[in-house]
Wavefront OBJ file of the C-alpha trace (Angstrom):
o trace
v 0.000 0.000 0.000
v 1.361 3.354 -1.064
v -0.340 6.494 0.243
v 0.544 9.483 -1.952
v 4.144 8.260 -2.455
v 4.944 10.915 -5.049
v 3.408 13.927 -3.307
v 5.745 16.921 -3.552
v 8.304 15.068 -5.691
v 9.863 16.459 -8.841
v 8.844 14.874 -12.167
v 11.984 12.710 -12.472
v 11.481 11.238 -8.995
v 7.768 10.707 -9.686
v 8.626 8.835 -12.890
v 11.114 6.654 -10.998
v 8.511 5.727 -8.366
v 5.886 5.024 -11.039
v 8.364 2.766 -12.851
v 8.974 0.773 -9.666
v 5.223 0.436 -9.105
v 4.629 -0.756 -12.681
v 7.510 -3.250 -12.382
v 6.033 -4.650 -9.169
v 2.579 -4.937 -10.737
v 3.963 -6.674 -13.833
v 5.757 -9.131 -11.524
v 2.388 -10.075 -10.034
v 2.278 -7.877 -6.934
v -1.089 -6.248 -6.279
v -0.416 -2.577 -5.512
v -2.832 -0.299 -3.676
v -1.841 3.227 -4.701
v -3.589 6.241 -3.195
v -3.452 9.424 -5.280
v -5.394 12.578 -6.048
v -3.446 13.000 -9.300
v -5.765 12.012 -12.151
v -2.939 11.767 -14.676
v -1.073 9.403 -12.389
v -4.181 7.315 -11.792
v -4.731 7.039 -15.551
v -1.112 5.922 -16.061
v -1.033 3.333 -13.287
v -4.501 2.030 -12.484
v -6.087 -1.216 -13.545
v -8.989 -0.714 -11.129
v -10.263 2.363 -9.278
v -11.841 2.610 -5.853
v -13.201 6.159 -5.586
v -13.937 7.584 -2.150
v -15.625 10.788 -1.069
v -16.280 11.951 2.487
v -14.895 8.708 3.878
v -17.243 6.503 1.873
v -16.669 4.317 -1.156
v -18.687 5.726 -4.044
v -17.455 3.505 -6.831
v -15.285 0.458 -7.529
v -14.687 -0.383 -11.180
v -12.130 -0.962 -13.915
v -10.006 2.132 -14.519
v -11.002 2.482 -18.163
v -14.684 2.398 -17.262
v -14.200 4.808 -14.359
v -12.495 7.439 -16.505
v -14.809 6.990 -19.510
v -18.196 6.589 -17.805
v -18.155 7.072 -14.038
v -21.205 5.553 -12.358
v -21.419 7.867 -9.350
v -22.325 11.534 -9.362
v -19.377 12.288 -7.069
v -16.860 10.649 -9.408
v -18.319 12.455 -12.395
v -18.021 15.799 -10.620
v -14.438 15.050 -9.518
v -13.386 14.048 -13.027
v -14.833 17.330 -14.344
v -12.591 19.233 -11.948
v -15.306 20.362 -9.581
v -14.625 20.621 -5.866
v -16.554 18.089 -3.784
v -17.562 19.373 -0.382
l 1 2 3 4 5 6 7 8 9 10 11 12 13 14 15 16 17 18 19 20 21 22 23 24 25 26 27 28 29 30 31 32 33 34 35 36 37 38 39 40 41 42 43 44 45 46 47 48 49 50 51 52 53 54 55 56 57 58 59 60 61 62 63 64 65 66 67 68 69 70 71 72 73 74 75 76 77 78 79 80 81 82 83 84
């Protein structure tokens, strides 16, 4: 489990961490990666568990999540709106 492992890192360090995560996943390790960075989630995710206000709103394949989110909260987040 990695909780925001690239927060406040420069792009080169972020790329290095992402490479390690992808290598681990390709070797068969299931990685739980917490991020608020949509670009990073798109690059790394196979599945998405989306939470808002401490509750799980959606669990789905990454491609489906980014193309057609099922929850209102996820849709709003993906459109760049602030969720309160």
